[in-house]
C-alpha positions in Angstrom: -13.1 -6.7 23.1 -15.7 -6.5 20.5 -15.2 -2.7 20.1 -11.7 -3.2 19.8 -12.0 -5.6 17.0 -14.7 -3.9 15.2 -12.3 -0.9 15.3 -9.6 -2.8 14.1 -11.8 -4.1 10.9 -12.5 -0.6 10.0 -9.1 0.4 10.3 -8.3 -2.3 7.9 -10.8 -1.0 5.4 -9.7 2.3 5.5 -6.2 1.4 5.0 -7.5 -0.6 1.9 -9.0 2.6 0.5 -6.1 4.8 1.2 -3.2 1.9 -0.1 -5.6 2.0 -3.2 -5.7 5.8 -3.7 -1.8 5.8 -3.6 -1.7 3.2 -6.1 -4.0 5.2 -8.5 -1.5 8.3 -7.6 1.6 6.3 -8.7 0.2 4.9 -11.8 -0.8 8.6 -12.8 2.4 9.7 -11.8 4.2 7.1 -14.0 2.0 8.2 -17.0 2.9 12.0 -16.5 6.2 10.9 -15.9 6.6 12.5 -12.3 9.0 10.1 -10.9 9.8 12.2 -7.9 6.2 12.4 -6.8 5.5 8.8 -7.7 8.5 7.7 -5.4 7.0 9.7 -2.4 3.9 7.8 -2.9 5.5 4.3 -3.2 7.4 5.4 0.3 4.0 6.2 1.6 2.6 2.8 0.8 5.6 0.5 1.5 6.9 2.3 4.8 3.4 3.6 6.5 0.4 2.1 5.2 1.4 -1.4 4.7 3.2 -1.4 8.2 0.1 -0.3 9.7 -2.1 -3.1 7.9 0.3 -5.9 9.0 -0.3 -4.4 12.5 -4.2 -4.6 12.4 -4.0 -8.0 10.7 -2.0 -9.3 13.8 -4.2 -7.7 16.0 -7.3 -9.5 14.8 -5.1 -12.7 14.6 -5.4 -13.3 11.1 -3.0 -16.1 9.9 -3.7 -15.2 6.0 -1.4 -12.8 4.9 -2.4 -12.9 1.1 -3.6 -9.6 0.9 -0.4 -7.9 2.3 1.5 -10.1 -0.4 -0.5 -9.1 -3.0 0.0 -5.4 -2.4 3.7 -6.0 -2.2 3.9 -7.7 -5.2 1.9 -4.8 -6.9 4.0 -2.5 -5.5 7.0 -4.2 -6.8 5.7 -4.2 -10.5 5.1 -0.4 -9.9 8.9 0.3 -8.7 10.0 -1.7 -11.7 8.3 0.9 -13.6 9.4 3.7 -11.7 13.1 2.5 -12.2 12.7 1.9 -15.8 11.1 5.3 -16.5 13.7 7.1 -14.3 16.9 5.3 -16.5 15.5 6.3 -20.1 
């Protein structure tokens, strides 16, 4: 059981790094006005990485979901930037 907990904790840290890397790519794509690629990174975070993070947090039994909520809020702000750039 201890190995499973340690593996889940390492998995959470790995997911955080991947999410941050994709956030950086979204921000770069917005600056470069590469909206299609930015949308890809947005979907990757939203549909894949955040879902995996939520599952790992549930496995550990952590009730506090501030981390996922903060990522979702940050993602929503970037989504608005992607939409605004697309309409211009």
